C-alpha positions in Angstrom: 165.1 98.2 160.7 162.1 100.0 159.1 160.3 97.9 156.6 158.9 99.6 153.4 155.2 99.0 152.9 154.4 98.0 149.4 150.9 98.2 147.9 149.7 95.4 145.7 147.2 95.7 142.9 144.6 93.9 145.1 144.8 96.6 147.9 141.3 98.0 148.1 140.6 100.5 150.9 138.7 103.8 151.5 141.4 105.7 149.6 140.8 103.6 146.5 137.4 105.2 145.9 137.7 108.2 143.6 135.0 110.8 143.4 134.8 112.6 140.0 133.8 116.2 140.5 132.5 119.0 138.2 133.2 118.2 134.6 135.7 115.4 135.3 133.3 112.6 134.4 132.9 114.1 130.9 136.6 114.3 130.3 137.1 110.7 131.6 134.3 109.2 129.5 133.4 111.6 126.7 131.6 108.9 124.7 128.9 108.6 127.4 128.0 112.3 126.9 128.5 113.0 123.3 129.4 111.5 119.9 133.2 111.5 119.6 133.7 111.0 115.8 134.1 114.8 115.5 133.1 117.9 117.6 129.8 118.6 115.8 127.7 117.3 118.6 129.2 119.6 121.2 128.6 122.5 118.8 125.0 121.2 118.4 124.5 121.6 122.2 125.1 125.4 121.8 122.9 125.6 118.6 120.2 123.8 120.6 120.2 126.5 123.2 119.7 129.2 120.6 117.0 127.1 119.0 115.2 126.7 122.3 115.1 130.6 122.5 113.6 130.7 119.0 111.1 127.9 119.9 109.9 130.1 122.8 109.4 133.0 120.4 112.3 135.1 121.8 114.8 134.8 118.9 114.6 135.5 115.1 118.2 135.0 114.0 120.8 132.3 114.6 124.2 132.8 113.1 126.9 130.0 113.1 130.4 130.8 111.9 133.3 128.4 111.2 136.3 130.7 112.0 139.6 130.6 110.2 141.4 129.2 113.3 139.0 126.2 113.4 136.8 127.6 116.3 133.1 127.9 115.9 130.9 130.8 117.0 127.1 130.6 117.6 125.2 133.8 118.1 121.5 134.4 118.6 119.3 137.5 119.3 117.4 135.9 122.2 117.1 137.1 125.8 120.7 136.3 126.7 121.7 133.8 129.4 121.0 135.2 132.9 124.2 136.7 134.4 123.1 137.6 137.9 124.1 135.5 141.0 122.3 132.2 141.3 120.1 132.4 144.5 121.3 128.9 145.8 124.9 128.8 144.5 126.0 132.4 144.9 127.8 132.2 141.5 126.9 133.9 138.2 124.2 131.8 136.6 125.9 131.8 133.2 128.9 130.2 134.8 126.8 127.5 136.4 125.2 126.7 133.0 128.7 126.0 131.5 130.3 124.3 134.5 127.7 122.1 136.1 126.2 118.9 134.7 122.4 118.8 135.1 122.0 122.6 135.4 119.8 124.8 133.2 116.4 126.5 132.8 115.1 123.4 131.1 114.4 121.6 134.4 111.7 124.1 135.4 108.8 122.4 133.7 106.0 124.3 135.6 103.5 126.3 133.7 105.3 129.2 132.2 108.8 127.8 132.9 111.6 129.4 130.9 111.7 126.4 128.6 108.5 124.4 129.0 109.5 122.5 125.8 113.1 121.9 125.1 115.4 119.1 124.1 117.8 119.6 126.9 116.3 117.2 129.4 119.6 115.8 130.8 121.0 119.3 131.3 124.4 118.0 130.3 124.2 120.4 127.3 126.7 123.1 127.0 128.7 122.0 130.1 129.8 119.1 128.0 130.8 121.5 125.3 132.9 123.4 127.8 134.5 120.2 129.3 135.7 119.1 125.8 137.0 122.5 124.6 140.5 124.0 124.9 138.9 127.4 125.2 135.3 128.8 125.3 134.3 132.4 125.3 130.8 133.8 126.1 129.4 137.2 125.4 125.9 138.0 126.7 123.9 141.1 125.9 121.3 141.5 128.5 119.7 144.2 130.7 121.4 147.1 128.9 124.8 145.6 129.5 127.5 143.4 127.8 128.9 140.6 129.9 132.0 138.4 129.1 133.3 135.2 130.5 136.1 132.9 129.4 137.0 129.3 130.1 139.9 127.0 129.3 139.7 123.2 129.7 136.4 123.7 131.5 137.8 126.0 134.1 137.1 129.8 134.5 140.2 131.8 133.5 138.5 135.2 133.1 135.6 135.7 135.5 132.4 137.4 134.5 133.0 141.1 133.7 130.2 143.4 132.8 129.9 146.9 131.3 127.0 149.0 130.2 126.0 149.2 126.5 126.7 152.3 124.6 124.0 154.9 124.8 121.1 154.1 122.3 122.2 150.4 121.9 119.4 147.9 122.5 120.9 144.6 121.9 119.9 141.2 123.5 121.4 137.8 122.8 124.2 135.4 123.4 127.5 134.6 121.5 129.5 131.5 122.3 132.8 130.8 120.6 134.2 127.2 121.0 137.7 125.8 120.4 137.1 122.0 120.6 140.0 119.9 122.1 141.1 117.5 119.4 142.3 114.8 121.9 138.7 113.9 122.7 137.6 113.3 119.1 138.6 110.9 116.3 138.8 113.9 114.0 139.2 117.5 115.2 137.3 118.8 112.1 133.5 119.1 112.0 131.7 117.7 108.9 130.5 120.8 107.0 127.7 118.9 105.1 126.4 117.5 108.5 126.5 121.0 110.0 124.6 122.4 107.0 122.0 119.6 107.3 121.6 120.3 111.0 121.1 124.1 110.5 118.7 123.6 107.6 116.6 121.3 109.8 116.5 123.9 112.6 115.3 126.5 110.0 112.6 124.0 108.9 111.3 123.5 112.4 111.4 127.2 113.3 109.3 128.8 110.5 110.3 132.4 109.9 113.6 132.1 111.9 116.6 133.0 109.8 119.5 130.5 110.2 122.9 131.5 108.7 126.1 129.5 108.3 129.3 131.3 107.3 132.7 129.6 106.6 135.4 132.1 107.2 138.0 129.8 105.6 136.3 129.8 102.2 134.3 133.1 102.5 131.1 131.2 101.7 127.8 131.8 103.5 124.4 130.1 103.4 121.0 131.2 104.8 117.9 129.1 105.4 114.5 130.4 106.2 111.4 128.3 105.6 108.2 130.3 105.9 106.3 127.1 104.8 108.0 125.0 107.4 107.8 121.2 107.1 106.0 121.1 103.7 108.6 123.3 102.0 111.5 121.2 103.4 110.0 117.8 102.5 109.2 119.1 98.9 112.9 120.1 98.6 114.2 116.9 100.1 112.1 114.7 97.9 113.3 116.5 94.8 116.9 115.8 95.8 116.0 112.1 96.5 114.6 111.8 92.9 111.3 110.5 94.1 108.5 109.1 91.9 105.0 110.6 91.5 103.1 111.5 94.6 100.2 109.0 95.0 98.0 111.5 96.9 98.7 115.2 97.8 101.0 115.7 100.8 99.2 115.0 104.1 100.1 117.9 106.4 98.8 118.6 109.9 99.5 119.7 113.4 97.7 119.5 116.7 98.7 120.5 120.2 96.9 119.7 123.5 94.9 122.4 125.2 94.6 123.0 128.9 91.8 120.4 129.5 93.2 117.7 127.2 93.0 114.2 128.8 96.3 112.7 129.6 98.5 115.3 127.9 100.2 118.5 129.1 99.1 121.8 127.6 101.1 122.4 124.4 102.2 118.8 123.8 101.6 117.5 120.3 103.1 117.3 116.9 103.4 118.8 113.4 103.9 116.5 110.5 103.9 116.2 106.7 103.7 112.9 104.9 104.1 112.0 101.2 103.5 108.6 99.6 105.4 107.9 96.4 105.3 105.0 93.9 109.1 104.7 93.7 112.4 106.5 94.2 114.1 107.3 97.5 112.2 108.0 100.7 113.0 110.8 103.2 112.4 110.3 106.9 113.3 112.8 109.5 112.0 113.3 113.0 112.6 115.7 115.9 111.6 116.2 119.5 111.6 119.8 120.8 113.9 120.6 117.8 116.4 117.9 118.7 117.0 115.6 115.6 116.3 111.9 116.4 118.1 110.0 113.7 117.3 106.7 115.4 113.6 107.5 115.6 111.7 106.5 118.7 108.3 106.5 120.2 107.0 109.6 118.3 107.8 107.9 115.0 106.0 104.8 116.3 103.0 107.0 117.1 102.9 108.4 113.5 103.2 105.0 112.1 100.4 103.7 114.3 98.1 106.7 113.5 98.6 106.5 109.7 98.2 102.7 109.7 94.9 102.9 111.7 93.5 105.5 109.3 94.4 103.7 106.1 93.3 100.3 107.4 89.9 101.6 108.6 89.4 103.3 105.2 90.3 100.1 103.3 87.9 98.0 105.4 85.1 100.5 105.3 85.2 100.5 101.5 85.8 96.7 101.2 89.0 97.2 99.3 91.1 94.3 100.9 91.4 91.2 98.7 90.7 87.9 100.4 93.6 86.7 102.5 95.4 90.0 102.6 95.9 91.5 106.1 97.5 94.9 106.3 100.4 95.6 108.6 101.9 99.0 109.6 105.0 98.4 107.4 102.7 98.1 104.3 101.5 101.6 104.9 104.9 102.9 105.8 107.0 101.2 103.1 106.6 104.1 100.5 106.0 106.9 103.0 108.3 109.9 103.4 107.8 112.2 106.3 109.0 115.0 108.5 107.7 114.8 112.1 108.3 117.4 114.8 106.9 116.5 118.2 106.7 118.7 121.3 106.9 116.5 124.4 107.1 117.8 128.0 110.0 116.1 129.8 111.2 113.9 126.9 113.0 110.7 127.9 115.8 109.9 125.5 117.9 106.8 125.0 121.4 107.8 126.2 122.8 111.2 126.7 123.2 112.0 123.0 119.5 112.0 122.4 119.3 110.1 119.1 116.2 108.1 120.0 113.0 109.2 122.0 111.9 106.7 124.6 108.9 108.5 126.2 106.1 105.9 126.2 103.3 108.5 126.1 104.6 109.9 122.8 103.1 106.9 120.9 99.6 107.7 122.1 100.2 111.4 121.7 101.2 111.4 118.0 98.9 108.5 117.1 95.8 110.1 118.6 96.5 113.4 116.8 97.5 112.0 113.4 94.8 109.4 112.8 91.5 111.3 112.8 92.6 114.0 110.3 93.9 111.4 107.8 90.8 109.3 108.2 88.6 112.3 107.6 90.6 113.4 104.5 90.6 109.9 103.0 86.8 109.6 103.4 86.3 113.1 102.0 88.5 112.2 98.9 87.5 108.6 98.2 89.1 108.3 94.8 92.5 109.5 96.1 92.0 107.3 99.2 91.5 104.3 96.9 94.8 105.1 95.1 96.6 105.1 98.4 94.9 101.9 99.5 95.9 100.3 96.2 99.6 101.2 96.8 99.4 99.8 100.4 97.7 96.6 99.3 100.3 96.1 96.6 103.0 96.3 99.3 101.1 93.8 101.5 100.9 91.3 98.6 104.6 91.7 97.9 105.3 91.1 101.6 103.1 88.0 101.6 104.8 86.6 98.4 108.3 87.0 100.0 107.1 85.3 103.2 105.8 82.4 101.1 109.1 82.1 99.2 110.3 78.5 99.7 114.0 77.9 99.8 115.7 74.9 98.4 116.4 72.4 101.2 120.1 72.7 102.1 122.4 71.2 104.6 125.6 73.1 105.5 124.9 75.5 102.6 125.2 72.7 100.0 122.0 71.4 98.2 121.4 67.7 99.3 120.8 65.3 96.4 117.3 63.6 96.7 117.5 60.3 98.4 115.5 58.6 95.7 118.0 59.7 93.0 120.1 56.8 91.6 123.0 58.7 90.3 125.6 57.8 87.6 129.3 57.4 88.2 130.6 59.8 85.4 131.1 63.5 85.9 131.1 64.2 82.1 127.9 66.1 81.5 128.3 65.7 77.7 127.5 62.0 78.2 125.4 62.0 81.4 121.7 61.5 81.1 118.9 61.8 83.7 115.7 59.7 83.3 112.6 61.1 85.0 110.5 57.9 85.6 106.8 57.7 86.6 106.6 55.9 89.9 108.9 53.7 92.0 108.0 50.4 90.2 109.0 51.8 86.8 112.0 53.3 88.5 113.0 49.8 89.7 112.9 48.4 86.1 114.8 51.4 84.7 117.5 51.0 87.3 118.0 47.4 86.2 118.2 48.3 82.5 120.4 51.4 82.8 124.1 51.9 82.2 125.2 53.0 85.6 128.3 54.8 84.3 126.4 57.6 82.7 122.6 57.1 83.2 120.8 58.3 86.4 117.3 57.6 87.4 114.9 59.9 89.4 111.5 58.3 90.2 108.6 60.7 90.5 105.6 60.0 92.7 102.3 61.0 91.1 101.8 63.9 88.8 104.0 66.9 89.0 102.4 70.3 89.8 101.0 72.2 86.8 103.6 75.0 87.1 102.4 77.3 84.2 100.6 79.7 86.6 103.0 79.1 89.5 105.3 81.8 90.7 109.0 80.9 90.7 109.3 81.6 94.5 106.6 79.0 95.2 108.0 76.1 93.1 110.1 74.5 95.8 106.9 73.9 97.9 106.3 71.0 95.6 108.7 68.1 96.5 108.9 66.6 93.0 110.0 70.0 91.4 112.4 70.6 94.3 114.0 67.2 93.7 114.3 67.7 89.9 115.9 71.2 90.4 118.4 69.8 92.9 119.2 66.7 90.8 119.9 68.7 87.6 121.8 71.4 89.6 120.1 74.4 88.1 117.5 76.7 89.8 114.3 77.9 88.2 114.8 81.0 86.1 113.4 83.1 83.3 114.6 83.5 79.7 116.0 87.0 80.6 118.0 85.8 83.7 121.7 85.6 83.5 121.8 82.0 84.9 124.9 80.1 85.9 124.9 76.7 84.2 128.3 75.6 85.5 126.5 73.4 88.1 124.4 71.5 85.5 124.9 67.8 86.2 123.4 66.2 83.1 123.6 67.0 79.4 120.3 65.2 78.6 117.0 64.8 80.4 114.7 62.0 79.3 111.1 61.7 80.3 110.0 58.0 80.7 106.2 57.6 81.2 103.5 55.1 80.5 102.0 55.0 77.0 98.6 56.1 78.2 96.6 59.3 78.8 98.1 59.6 82.3 101.6 59.1 80.9 101.0 61.8 78.3 99.7 64.2 81.0 102.9 63.7 83.0 105.0 64.4 79.9 103.0 67.6 79.3 103.4 68.7 82.9 107.1 68.1 82.9 107.6 69.8 79.5 105.6 72.8 80.9 107.9 73.0 83.9 111.1 73.0 81.8 109.7 75.4 79.1 108.3 77.9 81.7 110.8 77.7 84.5 114.1 76.2 83.0 114.0 77.8 79.5 117.8 78.1 79.2 118.1 74.3 79.3 
């Protein structure tokens, strides 16, 4: 009799190993390749391609349309994706770009490569867009012809077909229409405000390039074109963030390495504009090769390091630092708004979705280009430089104060009553009294003479701190004041504070001190403490 072979979950053989081919890995684990809250990021990959054409100076217009059926179309007037057969693969190049991970002109980083500076390092780009779309249509105008290609679920359904342009037509460019597949996303709809923010930032970083967004569902259309680039954008963004007064005029600059620059590739560098404000919201945006980096990265660290170095050296040169104040980068950056656009050859990003730059050289690149011009400007405008130094020193002093803040000693979140407090038995605060007694010996006599039901004794060692000049945050550094506050159950406060008196443990506080000069001094110090730091008692 034949026996039927059953496989168990623990069977592990050669046939258990599965090889994911083509775009399968993207469909299996979309979260590794793109953000999956909504399809905006896969549309951004197409927009990034158009932006890279503009970055290379080959494109002046980028048009994005949200169509009535929910699809999105991105069109540019660049050179058009190459449509000829790829020399190694024997397949139309445009097809390879949309069907193979790690394919694209962005890997040719040699001098004069098609995209010496681009954000698409991983090359996952538009192939991910194709993998996660129900349908994708491409039209390319190139070499006096118009070329069409259509995909469904990442597979070619209508191979490349080409026909010549009408006589007299001279059109170049690429149009990509995408129907995202809702099953890969939490929400099938893109966020319009996020899309507008993305397109506006592209216009900012590509001065003179016209970026248009049209919503066919509402009939609305918006166009961005910033001939002033970063400065115009930051000015607009700060106005929306209701910022305070500018401390110094905006610091704007750009620098790119030339052919003989030490340690950097030709063309690497950064453009930036920085504004310091007294108050209000701060605006911080950074980009690498036009890719937004909302999580920052090493290029932001470089800007931070460069600005800090310039301000610190100015403050030290003009002897502006008060004794005991040491500046840190966060003091300089606390009130700084900036837009930073870095150009980095072969950028290394954290993860496929490129939200954070990890290239180590970018710190030195941006820092070495940003520090000298700011230092020069500050030393050429000393009065304005002093205003900035004043703001930064104020931030440093505020930071030092918060570090010195001493918390009330607590165990398990509950304030522990001082060990030397001899408490009373009653919980009725209308009757309870606390006697503050000078020294342990007097405390001993007071204990013997008290009514233990409603009278408590707290002996104080030596003289209490003169707290008239003390800041509230520093009071608990003094043990006696700490013990008094814990015993009475109320924290130090000001007359304007809305203080909670529900934890008050005594209805009356009595000061017992010797009838001599020292005793009078102790009374004055304690009365000062209550008058200045416990006024609501």
